[in-house]
NUSE-679008 format. One record per residue (C-alpha): residue in three letters; x, y, z. Coordinates in steps of 0.2 Angstrom, whole numbers. Last residue first. Example, Ala and Ser with C-alpha at 12.3 -4.5 7.8 and 13.67 -1.06 7.14 Angstrom:
+------+-------+-------+-------+
: rest :     u :     v :     w :
+------+-------+-------+-------+
:  SER :    68 :    -5 :    36 :
:  ALA :    62 :   -22 :    39 :
+------+-------+-------+-------+
//
This chain:
+------+-------+-------+-------+
: rest :     u :     v :     w :
+------+-------+-------+-------+
:  LEU :   506 :    46 :    29 :
:  LYS :   500 :    60 :    18 :
:  LEU :   489 :    48 :     9 :
:  ALA :   481 :    39 :    23 :
:  GLN :   474 :    57 :    28 :
:  GLN :   467 :    59 :    10 :
:  LYS :   459 :    44 :     9 :
:  GLN :   453 :    44 :    27 :
:  GLN :   444 :    64 :    21 :
:  GLN :   438 :    56 :     7 :
:  LYS :   426 :    44 :    17 :
:  THR :   422 :    57 :    30 :
:  ALA :   414 :    67 :    15 :
:  TYR :   406 :    51 :     7 :
:  MET :   396 :    47 :    23 :
:  SER :   392 :    68 :    26 :
:  VAL :   387 :    66 :     7 :
:  PHE :   377 :    54 :     8 :
:  VAL :   368 :    55 :    23 :
:  LEU :   364 :    75 :    21 :
:  GLN :   359 :    72 :     3 :
:  ILE :   347 :    58 :     9 :
:  ALA :   339 :    69 :    21 :
:  HIS :   338 :    87 :    12 :
:  TYR :   331 :    75 :    -1 :
:  ILE :   315 :    68 :     8 :
:  MET :   312 :    87 :    14 :
:  ILE :   317 :    95 :    -4 :
:  PRO :   302 :    80 :   -11 :
:  LEU :   290 :    84 :     5 :
:  LEU :   289 :   102 :     5 :
:  ILE :   276 :   105 :   -12 :
:  ILE :   263 :    95 :    -2 :
:  GLY :   261 :   105 :    11 :
:  SER :   258 :   123 :     2 :
:  VAL :   249 :   114 :   -12 :
:  ALA :   231 :   116 :   -12 :
:  THR :   236 :   136 :   -13 :
:  GLY :   236 :   152 :     2 :
:  ILE :   255 :   152 :     3 :
:  PHE :   261 :   142 :   -14 :
:  LEU :   274 :   156 :   -21 :
:  VAL :   277 :   165 :    -6 :
:  LYS :   280 :   152 :     7 :
:  SER :   288 :   140 :    -7 :
:  ILE :   302 :   154 :    -7 :
:  VAL :   306 :   153 :     9 :
:  VAL :   304 :   133 :    14 :
:  GLY :   311 :   128 :    -3 :
:  HIS :   324 :   143 :     0 :
:  LEU :   331 :   135 :    18 :
:  LEU :   331 :   114 :    11 :
:  SER :   342 :   122 :     0 :
:  LYS :   350 :   111 :   -15 :
:  LYS :   364 :    98 :   -17 :
:  SER :   373 :    89 :   -30 :
:  GLY :   382 :   104 :   -41 :
:  CYS :   388 :   111 :   -21 :
:  PHE :   393 :    96 :   -15 :
:  LEU :   401 :    84 :   -32 :
:  VAL :   404 :   103 :   -38 :
:  THR :   418 :   109 :   -22 :
:  ILE :   422 :    89 :   -21 :
:  THR :   431 :    91 :   -40 :
:  ASP :   438 :   105 :   -34 :
:  LYS :   449 :    98 :   -24 :
:  TYR :   452 :    83 :   -33 :
:  THR :   461 :    91 :   -47 :
:  PHE :   446 :    93 :   -64 :
:  ASN :   452 :    83 :   -78 :
:  PHE :   437 :    91 :   -88 :
:  PHE :   432 :    74 :   -90 :
:  THR :   435 :    66 :   -75 :
:  CYS :   425 :    82 :   -66 :
:  VAL :   410 :    80 :   -79 :
:  LYS :   409 :    61 :   -76 :
:  GLN :   407 :    64 :   -57 :
:  LEU :   396 :    77 :   -61 :
:  ILE :   384 :    65 :   -71 :
:  LEU :   385 :    52 :   -56 :
:  PHE :   380 :    64 :   -42 :
:  ALA :   367 :    72 :   -53 :
:  CYS :   359 :    55 :   -57 :
:  ALA :   360 :    48 :   -38 :
:  PHE :   351 :    64 :   -33 :
:  LEU :   338 :    63 :   -46 :
:  SER :   336 :    41 :   -40 :
:  ILE :   335 :    45 :   -24 :
:  VAL :   321 :    57 :   -26 :
:  CYS :   311 :    47 :   -39 :
:  LEU :   314 :    32 :   -26 :
:  LEU :   302 :    42 :   -14 :
:  LEU :   289 :    48 :   -24 :
:  LEU :   287 :    32 :   -29 :
:  LEU :   287 :    26 :    -9 :
:  PHE :   273 :    41 :    -6 :
:  SER :   264 :    37 :   -23 :
:  LEU :   260 :    18 :   -13 :
:  ILE :   261 :    23 :     2 :
:  THR :   245 :    35 :    -4 :
:  LEU :   245 :    51 :    -6 :
:  PHE :   228 :    56 :   -12 :
:  ALA :   222 :    62 :     4 :
:  PHE :   238 :    73 :     9 :
:  GLU :   229 :    89 :     7 :
:  ASN :   217 :    88 :    19 :
:  ASP :   212 :   104 :    22 :
:  ALA :   219 :   103 :    42 :
:  PHE :   233 :    92 :    34 :
:  SER :   240 :   105 :    22 :
:  SER :   239 :   121 :    36 :
:  CYS :   247 :   110 :    49 :
:  PHE :   258 :   105 :    35 :
:  SER :   262 :   121 :    30 :
:  THR :   264 :   127 :    50 :
:  TYR :   277 :   115 :    54 :
:  ILE :   289 :   118 :    39 :
:  ILE :   287 :   136 :    44 :
:  PHE :   293 :   135 :    61 :
:  LEU :   305 :   120 :    59 :
:  ILE :   314 :   135 :    46 :
:  VAL :   313 :   146 :    57 :
:  LEU :   322 :   133 :    72 :
:  GLN :   334 :   130 :    58 :
:  ASP :   341 :   147 :    54 :
:  PHE :   340 :   151 :    75 :
:  VAL :   349 :   135 :    79 :
:  LYS :   363 :   142 :    63 :
:  PHE :   361 :   159 :    72 :
:  HIS :   368 :   150 :    89 :
:  THR :   383 :   140 :    79 :
:  ALA :   389 :   157 :    72 :
:  TYR :   393 :   164 :    90 :
:  LYS :   408 :   171 :    86 :
:  GLN :   409 :   177 :    66 :
:  VAL :   391 :   182 :    70 :
:  PHE :   401 :   196 :    81 :
:  ASN :   414 :   197 :    71 :
:  GLY :   405 :   204 :    53 :
:  LEU :   391 :   212 :    67 :
:  LEU :   400 :   233 :    65 :
:  PRO :   409 :   231 :    47 :
:  ARG :   394 :   219 :    41 :
:  ALA :   381 :   231 :    43 :
:  ILE :   383 :   238 :    24 :
:  MET :   383 :   217 :    16 :
:  GLY :   368 :   215 :    32 :
:  ILE :   357 :   228 :    22 :
:  VAL :   362 :   218 :     7 :
:  ILE :   357 :   204 :    14 :
:  PRO :   342 :   212 :    22 :
:  LEU :   334 :   219 :     6 :
:  LEU :   337 :   202 :    -6 :
:  ILE :   327 :   192 :     5 :
:  GLN :   310 :   197 :    12 :
:  PHE :   309 :   215 :     5 :
:  VAL :   317 :   208 :   -12 :
:  LEU :   304 :   191 :   -12 :
:  LYS :   290 :   199 :    -7 :
:  GLY :   290 :   210 :   -22 :
:  TYR :   298 :   196 :   -34 :
:  ILE :   281 :   190 :   -27 :
:  GLU :   267 :   201 :   -30 :
:  THR :   276 :   207 :   -48 :
:  ALA :   275 :   189 :   -56 :
:  ASP :   259 :   185 :   -50 :
:  PHE :   255 :   168 :   -51 :
:  SER :   241 :   159 :   -44 :
:  LEU :   238 :   141 :   -49 :
:  ASN :   229 :   137 :   -63 :
:  GLN :   241 :   120 :   -68 :
:  GLN :   246 :   129 :   -83 :
:  ILE :   251 :   145 :   -74 :
:  MET :   261 :   135 :   -62 :
:  PHE :   272 :   127 :   -74 :
:  ILE :   278 :   141 :   -83 :
:  GLY :   280 :   152 :   -65 :
:  MET :   291 :   140 :   -56 :
:  TYR :   305 :   141 :   -67 :
:  ALA :   302 :   160 :   -65 :
:  PRO :   300 :   159 :   -49 :
:  THR :   316 :   148 :   -46 :
:  ILE :   329 :   158 :   -57 :
:  LEU :   325 :   173 :   -48 :
:  ILE :   328 :   170 :   -28 :
:  GLY :   339 :   155 :   -35 :
:  LEU :   350 :   166 :   -44 :
:  LEU :   358 :   174 :   -26 :
:  SER :   357 :   157 :   -19 :
:  SER :   367 :   152 :   -31 :
:  ILE :   381 :   165 :   -30 :
:  SER :   382 :   162 :   -13 :
:  ALA :   385 :   140 :   -13 :
:  ASN :   397 :   146 :   -33 :
:  PHE :   409 :   159 :   -22 :
:  ILE :   408 :   151 :    -4 :
:  GLY :   412 :   133 :   -13 :
:  ALA :   426 :   142 :   -23 :
:  PRO :   433 :   149 :    -9 :
:  ILE :   432 :   129 :     2 :
:  ASN :   438 :   121 :   -14 :
:  GLY :   441 :   104 :    -6 :
:  GLN :   447 :    94 :     9 :
:  ALA :   431 :    82 :    12 :
:  ILE :   430 :    91 :    30 :
:  SER :   430 :   108 :    22 :
:  ILE :   418 :   103 :     8 :
:  MET :   407 :    94 :    18 :
:  VAL :   406 :   112 :    30 :
:  ILE :   405 :   124 :    15 :
:  SER :   391 :   114 :     7 :
:  SER :   381 :   111 :    24 :
:  SER :   383 :   132 :    26 :
:  VAL :   378 :   136 :     9 :
:  THR :   366 :   126 :     2 :
:  SER :   362 :   125 :   -17 :
:  PRO :   347 :   131 :   -27 :
:  LEU :   329 :   125 :   -30 :
:  ALA :   322 :   124 :   -48 :
:  ALA :   325 :   103 :   -44 :
:  LEU :   316 :   105 :   -28 :
:  PHE :   301 :   114 :   -35 :
:  PHE :   300 :   101 :   -52 :
:  LEU :   297 :    87 :   -38 :
:  SER :   283 :    98 :   -29 :
:  LEU :   275 :    98 :   -47 :
:  TRP :   277 :    81 :   -52 :
:  LEU :   267 :    78 :   -34 :
:  ASN :   255 :    93 :   -40 :
:  SER :   255 :    83 :   -56 :
:  ASN :   248 :    67 :   -51 :
:  VAL :   255 :    53 :   -62 :
:  VAL :   273 :    53 :   -61 :
:  PHE :   280 :    44 :   -73 :
:  PRO :   277 :    56 :   -89 :
:  LYS :   285 :    70 :   -81 :
:  LEU :   303 :    57 :   -75 :
:  ILE :   310 :    67 :   -89 :
:  LEU :   307 :    85 :   -87 :
:  VAL :   314 :    81 :   -69 :
:  LEU :   328 :    75 :   -77 :
:  LEU :   330 :    91 :   -86 :
:  PRO :   326 :   105 :   -69 :
:  PHE :   340 :    96 :   -62 :
:  LEU :   352 :    97 :   -76 :
:  ILE :   351 :   116 :   -80 :
:  PHE :   349 :   128 :   -63 :
:  THR :   361 :   115 :   -52 :
:  ALA :   372 :   109 :   -63 :
:  CYS :   372 :   123 :   -75 :
:  GLN :   377 :   132 :   -59 :
:  ILE :   389 :   118 :   -54 :
:  ILE :   398 :   116 :   -73 :
:  VAL :   400 :   134 :   -73 :
:  HIS :   409 :   139 :   -57 :
:  MET :   421 :   124 :   -62 :
:  LYS :   425 :   130 :   -79 :
:  TRP :   428 :   149 :   -71 :
:  ASN :   441 :   144 :   -60 :
:  THR :   449 :   161 :   -51 :
:  LEU :   434 :   168 :   -44 :
:  GLY :   433 :   159 :   -31 :
:  GLN :   447 :   171 :   -20 :
:  ALA :   437 :   186 :   -26 :
:  PHE :   422 :   177 :   -17 :
:  GLN :   428 :   176 :    -2 :
:  LYS :   436 :   193 :    -2 :
:  PRO :   420 :   200 :    -4 :
:  THR :   414 :   193 :    11 :
:  LEU :   397 :   187 :    16 :
:  LYS :   395 :   185 :    36 :
:  VAL :   383 :   199 :    38 :
:  GLY :   373 :   197 :    23 :
:  TYR :   367 :   179 :    30 :
:  PHE :   365 :   189 :    46 :
:  PHE :   350 :   200 :    36 :
:  PHE :   345 :   185 :    26 :
:  ILE :   342 :   175 :    44 :
:  ILE :   333 :   189 :    48 :
:  ALA :   320 :   193 :    37 :
:  VAL :   315 :   176 :    35 :
:  GLY :   312 :   177 :    54 :
:  TYR :   299 :   194 :    50 :
:  GLY :   293 :   183 :    35 :
:  ALA :   289 :   167 :    46 :
:  ILE :   280 :   178 :    59 :
:  LYS :   267 :   186 :    44 :
:  SER :   265 :   168 :    38 :
:  ALA :   260 :   160 :    56 :
:  ASN :   246 :   175 :    60 :
:  PHE :   241 :   167 :    77 :
:  PHE :   226 :   183 :    84 :
:  GLU :   216 :   182 :    70 :
:  ARG :   219 :   164 :    63 :
:  ASP :   233 :   156 :    52 :
:  VAL :   234 :   136 :    55 :
:  GLY :   249 :   130 :    67 :
:  ILE :   236 :   123 :    80 :
:  PHE :   223 :   118 :    69 :
:  PRO :   234 :   102 :    62 :
:  PHE :   235 :    96 :    80 :
:  ALA :   238 :    75 :    76 :
:  TYR :   246 :    77 :    58 :
:  ALA :   256 :    92 :    64 :
:  PHE :   263 :    83 :    77 :
:  GLY :   269 :    70 :    65 :
:  ILE :   276 :    84 :    55 :
:  LEU :   285 :    89 :    69 :
:  VAL :   292 :    74 :    76 :
:  ILE :   301 :    71 :    58 :
:  ILE :   306 :    89 :    56 :
:  SER :   314 :    86 :    71 :
:  ILE :   322 :    71 :    70 :
:  ILE :   334 :    81 :    52 :
:  PHE :   336 :    95 :    64 :
:  TRP :   344 :    86 :    78 :
:  ASP :   355 :    77 :    69 :
:  PHE :   352 :    64 :    55 :
:  GLY :   368 :    68 :    45 :
:  ILE :   378 :    51 :    47 :
:  LYS :   389 :    56 :    57 :
:  LYS :   375 :    63 :    69 :
:  LEU :   365 :    47 :    68 :
:  MET :   383 :    36 :    76 :
+------+-------+-------+-------+
//
């Protein structure tokens, strides 16, 4: 039952690991013989190498037809979400908490889960692959640029050269090498796609765990009362609901087909936990917000999986009923 609505082993593992980090925070903290940042960096590079292997020019070409849809999805991801969080700023008193919300808003869309849900709901799969992939690549440039504006305002360290250098070597370069290696490894990666997904999730879990270990060890969550957590939860739910409803209205206005509407809704309303974890390790390493910054994206990840899974299943049933 839990799996059907999006609560798979991955989300449960996140909750368990946060609890473990709270109970034993010093296990995951960097020490002389244990450097979590380096281990995470290698894991991330491997993830994006195989992501590059999976990218195909043919799928990109198939997704290029409806330019309006592409513009709407990318604008929703990188303009609508940040604007909605900027509107929330006067209502979020704690600056670090608001920065973590803006980080969520600045992130790109997901790839794998978006495509799976689009497939279930019988949407436009090639367009979904195109938009999710483009969003992921754009996010490497746009997300740090957005965050730099507000990090400087809050006197947090932001060295653009160092940050983009790390992102190039950890993400862009592995993707390019992966695309070059596709003729050799493409069939292998396709055959063992499930195993590679599990590897991706294990790397994310490791980074989340070590980030929260550092945060609990430094007592970064001392300010987070039950009331402030509930406020954060409300903000994240409201953000998702507003974006989803706005995208529905936009699709109706442009008279999009059912398939294109599904793709806009699922790609335009989603945010990537993988990119959030990876970029946070580059942007906020050694700062006082390294754990707090991940809270909204983890909450959002669970909400988007649960709601979109239910919505996709409902739409699938409707489409099957129409064919009868």
